[in-house]
Backbone as ProteinMPNN parsed JSONL, in Angstrom:
{"seq_chain_A": "MAARFRLILDEAAMHRLMSSAETAKMLAQKASAIAATARGSAPKNSKGSWNMYARSLSVTAYEVEGTVHSAVQADRHALLIEYGWRDKGGRRHPGNHTLKEALLKEREG", "coords_chain_A": {"N_chain_A": [[0.867, -1.191, 0.008], [0.542, 2.217, -0.778], [2.312, 4.987, 0.665], [0.805, 7.456, 2.612], [0.621, 10.935, 2.489], [0.661, 14.407, 3.381], [0.682, 17.314, 1.636], [1.69, 20.518, 1.804], [1.421, 23.649, 0.359], [3.131, 26.58, -0.054], [1.627, 29.581, -0.826], [2.878, 32.121, -1.53], [5.408, 31.277, -2.183], [5.024, 29.575, -4.357], [3.863, 31.387, -6.215], [6.117, 33.071, -6.638], [7.77, 31.113, -7.843], [6.326, 30.453, -10.172], [6.301, 32.834, -11.4], [8.805, 33.341, -12.245], [11.677, 34.071, -14.386], [13.038, 31.692, -15.228], [11.227, 29.723, -15.085], [9.377, 30.575, -16.991], [11.051, 30.266, -19.287], [11.376, 27.523, -19.265], [8.796, 26.556, -19.512], [8.145, 27.498, -22.135], [10.013, 26.17, -23.688], [9.09, 23.5, -23.295], [6.501, 23.731, -24.377], [7.196, 24.376, -27.071], [8.549, 21.992, -27.694], [6.47, 20.117, -27.675], [4.824, 21.086, -29.67], [6.591, 20.753, -31.889], [6.891, 18.008, -31.908], [4.208, 17.265, -32.501], [3.99, 18.49, -35.011], [5.835, 16.997, -36.39], [4.704, 14.489, -36.504], [2.412, 14.868, -37.796], [-0.412, 14.676, -40.111], [0.245, 14.569, -43.474], [-0.054, 16.816, -46.192], [-0.426, 16.702, -49.511], [-0.769, 18.613, -51.311], [0.123, 20.967, -50.193], [-1.328, 23.093, -49.195], [-2.72, 26.027, -47.522], [-4.059, 25.295, -45.129], [-2.653, 23.245, -43.879], [-1.891, 20.973, -41.302], [0.395, 21.097, -39.684], [1.173, 23.787, -40.095], [-0.756, 25.138, -38.737], [-0.427, 25.073, -36.075], [0.645, 26.814, -33.188], [2.9, 28.251, -30.816], [2.261, 29.864, -27.816], [3.053, 32.221, -25.343], [2.122, 33.627, -22.351], [1.108, 36.038, -19.766], [-0.49, 36.128, -16.703], [-1.604, 37.979, -14.111], [0.953, 38.076, -13.12], [1.791, 35.39, -13.25], [3.375, 33.025, -15.233], [2.361, 31.536, -18.23], [2.224, 28.995, -20.832], [1.313, 27.835, -23.926], [0.104, 25.586, -26.564], [-1.324, 26.407, -29.488], [-4.085, 25.688, -31.597], [-5.523, 26.192, -34.758], [-8.922, 26.304, -36.242], [-8.954, 24.406, -38.417], [-6.954, 22.546, -37.678], [-8.096, 21.539, -35.395], [-10.292, 20.203, -36.408], [-8.998, 18.165, -37.792], [-7.746, 16.984, -35.686], [-9.882, 16.15, -33.865], [-11.823, 15.132, -35.535], [-14.548, 15.048, -38.113], [-17.741, 15.563, -39.733], [-18.786, 14.962, -43.02], [-20.558, 16.573, -45.691], [-22.408, 14.757, -46.57], [-22.97, 13.464, -44.128], [-21.119, 11.533, -43.212], [-18.985, 10.243, -40.922], [-15.689, 11.237, -40.128], [-13.054, 10.12, -38.597], [-10.876, 11.429, -36.002], [-7.329, 12.324, -35.951], [-5.908, 12.669, -33.7], [-3.275, 13.753, -33.176], [-2.122, 15.842, -31.738], [-2.783, 15.126, -29.073], [-1.381, 12.634, -28.996], [1.251, 13.714, -29.151], [1.447, 15.226, -26.815], [1.25, 13.102, -24.993], [3.626, 11.623, -25.697], [5.563, 13.51, -24.961], [5.194, 13.74, -22.186], [5.869, 11.23, -21.341], [8.579, 11.316, -21.798]], "CA_chain_A": [[0.035, 0.003, 0.065], [1.296, 3.441, -0.902], [2.355, 5.814, 1.874], [0.002, 8.701, 2.541], [1.305, 12.175, 3.019], [0.08, 15.632, 3.284], [1.548, 18.258, 0.937], [1.299, 21.797, 2.113], [2.147, 24.548, -0.516], [3.174, 28.011, 0.423], [1.187, 30.358, -1.921], [3.798, 33.078, -2.003], [6.557, 30.562, -2.818], [4.419, 29.0, -5.652], [3.768, 32.598, -7.036], [7.488, 33.381, -6.969], [8.251, 30.095, -8.728], [5.56, 30.491, -11.326], [6.503, 34.09, -12.082], [10.228, 33.476, -12.479], [12.011, 33.889, -15.789], [13.356, 30.367, -15.55], [9.956, 28.918, -15.308], [8.832, 30.949, -18.334], [11.821, 29.693, -20.257], [11.179, 26.06, -19.299], [7.487, 26.338, -20.142], [8.232, 27.854, -23.551], [10.711, 25.005, -24.206], [8.178, 22.276, -23.246], [5.454, 23.945, -25.425], [7.853, 24.272, -28.326], [8.842, 20.552, -27.995], [5.193, 19.442, -27.997], [4.437, 21.535, -31.06], [7.506, 20.165, -32.755], [6.492, 16.556, -31.976], [2.985, 17.197, -33.267], [4.267, 18.837, -36.441], [6.584, 15.875, -37.09], [3.796, 13.318, -36.745], [1.127, 15.431, -38.435], [-0.732, 14.195, -41.4], [0.91, 15.397, -44.586], [-0.931, 17.32, -47.319], [0.324, 16.703, -50.682], [-1.018, 19.98, -52.084], [0.883, 22.043, -49.544], [-2.24, 24.181, -48.991], [-2.52, 26.922, -46.299], [-4.573, 24.705, -43.962], [-1.907, 22.045, -43.424], [-2.018, 20.721, -39.846], [1.682, 21.551, -39.166], [1.297, 25.246, -40.144], [-1.847, 25.825, -37.978], [-0.018, 25.107, -34.669], [1.521, 27.925, -32.771], [3.252, 28.298, -29.384], [1.99, 31.165, -27.255], [3.465, 32.461, -23.913], [1.465, 34.81, -21.792], [1.248, 36.166, -18.243], [-1.768, 36.454, -15.971], [-1.341, 38.368, -12.734], [2.399, 37.76, -12.82], [2.077, 33.997, -13.454], [3.661, 32.716, -16.698], [1.687, 30.338, -18.897], [2.609, 28.687, -22.156], [0.278, 26.941, -24.612], [0.223, 25.235, -27.996], [-2.631, 26.762, -30.006], [-4.434, 25.161, -32.97], [-6.711, 26.889, -35.383], [-10.117, 25.523, -36.524], [-8.673, 23.273, -39.285], [-6.192, 21.547, -36.917], [-9.039, 20.952, -34.421], [-11.04, 19.204, -37.165], [-8.086, 17.017, -37.952], [-7.476, 16.409, -34.385], [-11.085, 15.475, -33.287], [-12.719, 14.547, -36.525], [-15.674, 15.844, -38.518], [-18.697, 14.983, -40.566], [-18.859, 15.728, -44.349], [-21.924, 17.067, -46.104], [-23.202, 13.588, -46.57], [-23.164, 12.907, -42.838], [-20.202, 10.473, -42.943], [-18.001, 10.617, -39.863], [-14.258, 11.107, -40.454], [-12.316, 10.116, -37.217], [-9.766, 12.369, -35.687], [-6.056, 11.657, -35.921], [-5.376, 12.835, -32.315], [-1.88, 13.939, -33.264], [-1.688, 16.641, -30.651], [-2.834, 14.287, -27.957], [-0.256, 11.705, -28.947], [2.529, 14.48, -28.882], [1.401, 15.477, -25.364], [1.64, 11.847, -24.178], [5.01, 11.301, -25.916], [6.41, 14.445, -24.223], [4.978, 13.451, -20.779], [6.579, 10.041, -21.038], [9.857, 11.693, -21.822]], "C_chain_A": [[0.796, 1.26, -0.04], [1.271, 4.247, 0.413], [1.475, 7.0, 1.666], [0.79, 9.795, 3.124], [0.344, 13.375, 2.702], [1.02, 16.715, 2.685], [0.851, 19.715, 1.169], [2.142, 22.839, 1.203], [1.967, 25.977, 0.023], [2.755, 28.88, -0.84], [2.188, 31.358, -2.486], [4.971, 32.462, -2.671], [6.139, 30.066, -4.246], [4.346, 30.219, -6.67], [5.142, 32.991, -7.525], [8.022, 32.38, -8.032], [7.633, 30.278, -10.192], [5.73, 31.75, -12.212], [8.009, 34.313, -12.46], [10.602, 33.418, -14.089], [12.49, 32.521, -16.248], [12.287, 29.47, -15.812], [9.351, 29.273, -16.7], [9.712, 30.311, -19.448], [11.518, 28.128, -20.436], [9.776, 25.726, -19.975], [7.459, 26.493, -21.646], [8.987, 26.709, -24.241], [9.83, 23.784, -24.379], [7.059, 22.451, -24.343], [6.045, 23.846, -26.826], [8.169, 22.732, -28.714], [7.531, 19.799, -28.36], [4.771, 19.784, -29.344], [5.293, 20.844, -32.106], [7.202, 18.662, -33.001], [5.206, 16.418, -32.783], [3.15, 17.439, -34.698], [4.935, 17.698, -37.195], [5.713, 14.66, -37.312], [2.515, 13.666, -37.378], [0.814, 14.731, -39.778], [-0.264, 15.117, -42.432], [-0.162, 15.698, -45.655], [-0.067, 17.408, -48.554], [0.244, 17.969, -51.535], [-0.235, 21.06, -51.428], [0.03, 23.317, -49.247], [-2.053, 24.874, -47.661], [-3.115, 26.194, -45.135], [-3.899, 23.38, -43.552], [-1.836, 22.037, -41.889], [-0.703, 21.361, -39.189], [1.767, 23.173, -39.146], [0.313, 25.882, -39.192], [-1.487, 25.616, -36.462], [0.862, 26.262, -34.36], [1.768, 27.8, -31.256], [2.997, 29.673, -28.914], [2.454, 31.142, -25.73], [2.724, 33.663, -23.462], [1.556, 34.906, -20.261], [-0.072, 36.728, -17.729], [-1.429, 36.721, -14.535], [0.044, 37.918, -12.3], [2.735, 36.317, -12.98], [2.255, 33.76, -14.907], [2.979, 31.495, -17.129], [2.282, 30.168, -20.211], [1.689, 27.639, -22.678], [0.594, 26.739, -26.044], [-1.281, 25.493, -28.469], [-2.794, 26.142, -31.352], [-5.642, 25.848, -33.505], [-7.804, 25.829, -35.677], [-9.815, 24.188, -37.37], [-7.843, 22.154, -38.567], [-7.148, 20.868, -35.991], [-9.887, 19.955, -35.165], [-10.24, 18.06, -37.443], [-7.932, 16.243, -36.656], [-8.689, 15.56, -33.803], [-12.017, 14.865, -34.292], [-13.906, 15.387, -36.971], [-16.637, 14.967, -39.386], [-18.777, 15.663, -41.809], [-20.316, 16.086, -44.63], [-22.908, 15.877, -46.125], [-23.508, 12.91, -45.201], [-22.181, 11.852, -42.398], [-19.231, 10.971, -42.044], [-16.602, 10.348, -40.301], [-13.607, 11.235, -39.053], [-11.17, 11.021, -37.169], [-8.391, 11.487, -35.623], [-5.365, 11.714, -34.485], [-3.771, 12.971, -32.282], [-1.381, 14.774, -32.171], [-1.781, 15.94, -29.317], [-1.68, 13.279, -27.802], [1.16, 12.436, -28.608], [2.536, 14.787, -27.361], [1.836, 14.232, -24.515], [3.079, 11.428, -24.35], [5.895, 12.212, -25.061], [6.334, 14.146, -22.723], [5.823, 12.149, -20.501], [8.122, 10.247, -21.131], [10.616, 11.183, -23.027]], "O_chain_A": [[1.782, 1.339, 0.693], [0.303, 4.178, 1.17], [1.429, 7.512, 0.548], [1.522, 9.638, 4.101], [-0.587, 13.304, 1.899], [2.083, 16.964, 3.254], [-0.288, 20.002, 0.8], [3.37, 22.883, 1.282], [0.911, 26.449, 0.445], [3.497, 28.887, -1.823], [2.361, 31.471, -3.7], [5.506, 33.024, -3.626], [6.915, 30.176, -5.195], [4.725, 30.072, -7.832], [5.321, 33.226, -8.72], [8.655, 32.791, -9.005], [8.322, 30.254, -11.212], [5.428, 31.809, -13.404], [8.379, 35.385, -12.94], [9.911, 32.808, -14.904], [12.4, 32.176, -17.426], [12.371, 28.56, -16.637], [8.895, 28.409, -17.449], [9.169, 29.859, -20.456], [11.432, 27.579, -21.535], [9.62, 24.831, -20.805], [6.822, 25.708, -22.348], [8.583, 26.321, -25.337], [9.813, 23.131, -25.422], [6.725, 21.53, -25.088], [5.409, 23.261, -27.702], [8.055, 22.315, -29.867], [7.523, 18.951, -29.253], [4.389, 18.911, -30.124], [4.765, 20.388, -33.12], [7.255, 18.157, -34.122], [5.113, 15.553, -33.654], [2.576, 16.748, -35.539], [4.694, 17.445, -38.376], [5.968, 13.878, -38.227], [1.615, 12.834, -37.486], [1.719, 14.261, -40.467], [-0.363, 16.336, -42.287], [-1.042, 14.884, -45.936], [0.923, 18.139, -48.585], [1.114, 18.282, -52.347], [0.065, 22.049, -52.096], [0.551, 24.42, -49.079], [-1.333, 24.394, -46.785], [-2.63, 26.504, -44.047], [-4.532, 22.514, -42.948], [-1.727, 23.105, -41.285], [-0.814, 22.098, -38.209], [2.379, 23.756, -38.251], [0.483, 27.05, -38.843], [-2.306, 26.013, -35.633], [1.717, 26.651, -35.155], [0.918, 27.295, -30.522], [3.469, 30.618, -29.545], [2.247, 30.171, -25.003], [2.711, 34.667, -24.174], [2.013, 33.989, -19.579], [-0.649, 37.668, -18.276], [-1.014, 35.819, -13.807], [0.224, 37.427, -11.186], [3.914, 35.986, -12.858], [1.454, 34.193, -15.735], [3.022, 30.482, -16.43], [2.838, 31.135, -20.733], [1.328, 26.685, -21.988], [1.247, 27.562, -26.686], [-2.256, 24.933, -27.968], [-1.861, 26.052, -32.151], [-6.64, 26.059, -32.815], [-7.634, 24.642, -35.401], [-10.315, 23.099, -37.089], [-8.033, 20.968, -38.84], [-7.019, 19.658, -35.805], [-10.195, 18.907, -34.596], [-10.767, 16.953, -37.341], [-7.99, 15.015, -36.603], [-8.513, 14.436, -33.332], [-12.933, 14.135, -33.914], [-14.256, 16.351, -36.29], [-16.351, 13.811, -39.702], [-18.837, 16.892, -41.795], [-21.184, 15.871, -43.783], [-24.072, 16.0, -45.744], [-24.219, 11.907, -45.148], [-22.349, 11.295, -41.314], [-18.646, 12.026, -42.29], [-16.346, 9.265, -40.827], [-13.616, 12.298, -38.432], [-10.557, 11.346, -38.186], [-8.331, 10.292, -35.333], [-4.445, 10.966, -34.155], [-3.092, 12.363, -31.454], [-0.296, 14.497, -31.659], [-0.907, 16.147, -28.476], [-1.104, 13.084, -26.732], [2.041, 11.894, -27.94], [3.566, 14.609, -26.711], [2.603, 14.294, -23.554], [3.726, 10.959, -23.414], [6.881, 11.743, -24.491], [7.347, 14.292, -22.038], [6.435, 12.064, -19.436], [8.879, 9.436, -20.597], [11.807, 11.461, -23.17]]}, "name": "protein", "num_of_chains": 1, "seq": "MAARFRLILDEAAMHRLMSSAETAKMLAQKASAIAATARGSAPKNSKGSWNMYARSLSVTAYEVEGTVHSAVQADRHALLIEYGWRDKGGRRHPGNHTLKEALLKEREG"}
């Protein structure tokens, strides 16, 4: 049986940690790595059109009340490829889940 413990976090210390430049740099690197992994395993478009999955992913870093956040953003077309869609005839096209697989791959190391 796993040991039980109680974790008490100091709010001021967590705020200092999450607002530091080192944390911002680390979060940006992780988000960039996730986006790069997703771009590498993304479905390829032979036409090279503007709505290619790899082109529609972007990494964004932002700050809210001094706390740094980093995110991988996907536009509408990438989300359709990620989660799937229905065509005009009502036929379901399943999603590729490329971004989810990239997140899991980066989590595992």
